[in-house]
N, C-alpha and C positions, 0 to 999 in steps of 0.2 A: 534586493534585500527583502527577507520575509517579514511580514507584519505579524504581531502577536497572535491574532486569530488563526492565521495560516499555520503557525508553528504549533499551536495547540491542536488543530485539526490533524496535522501530520503525526503528532505525537499520540493522539487518540487512535489513529489508524494503526500505528505500530503497536500499541498496547493491546488493541483488539485482536490483531493478527497473532500475537505472541500468547494471548490467553486462550485462543482456540486450539483444540486438538488438531495434530498435523495429519489430516486425512483429506482426500480429494473431495470436492463438493461442499466444502465449508464457506466458499465465497458468499453465497447468498445469506448465510447466518451472520457472517461479519458485516455485510452490507446492511442487514436489518439492524444489527447493534449499533453501527455507526449512524444510521438514520435516526434511531431513537435518541441518540446523544446530540443530534443537531449537526452532525459533521456532513458537509456537502460531498457527494460522490462525484468528483470531477472525472473527466475522461482519463486523466493521468492516474488517479487512485484506482479507477476500475481496471486499468491495464495492470497495475502492481498486484492487485488482488487476484487477478486472473493468473498471473505468473506465479504467484505464491501458491495458489490453489492447485495448479496443474504441473508444477515443476516436479513433484515427487522426490525432491531432496531439500536439504537445507541451503538456503541461499544467504549469503552475507550481503551487505549493502552494495558493494562494488559488483558483485555477480547480477544482483537484481537490477542494478542500473544499466549494466551492458545488455541484458536481455530486453529490458524496457526500451532502451534506445534503438534496438532493432525494430521493435514494433512501431515506435514513434520518435523519429529523429529529433523532434522539437523538445522532447522531455528533457527536464533540467535535472542535474545531479541532486539539487536540494530536495526535489520531491522524494527521492529514495533514501537520502542519508540524513538520519537524525543527529542533532548535536548532543 
């Protein structure tokens, strides 16, 4: 079960990703924005940012989860899918 801070951090990550223009190379800008907001950039979040940044296409939550799971089999679905 996710705690309140973890939910807020995940939601901030999603909002930041959605607010950035869809062009390759934005991961560092998103990471900077998240750091400024006090969001921890865990290994799982860095994997997601990298996938979003380099996919070259729109990824729904399920597609993102499948790609992330290939990079890290321990990654949890909750990391990718917001409620």
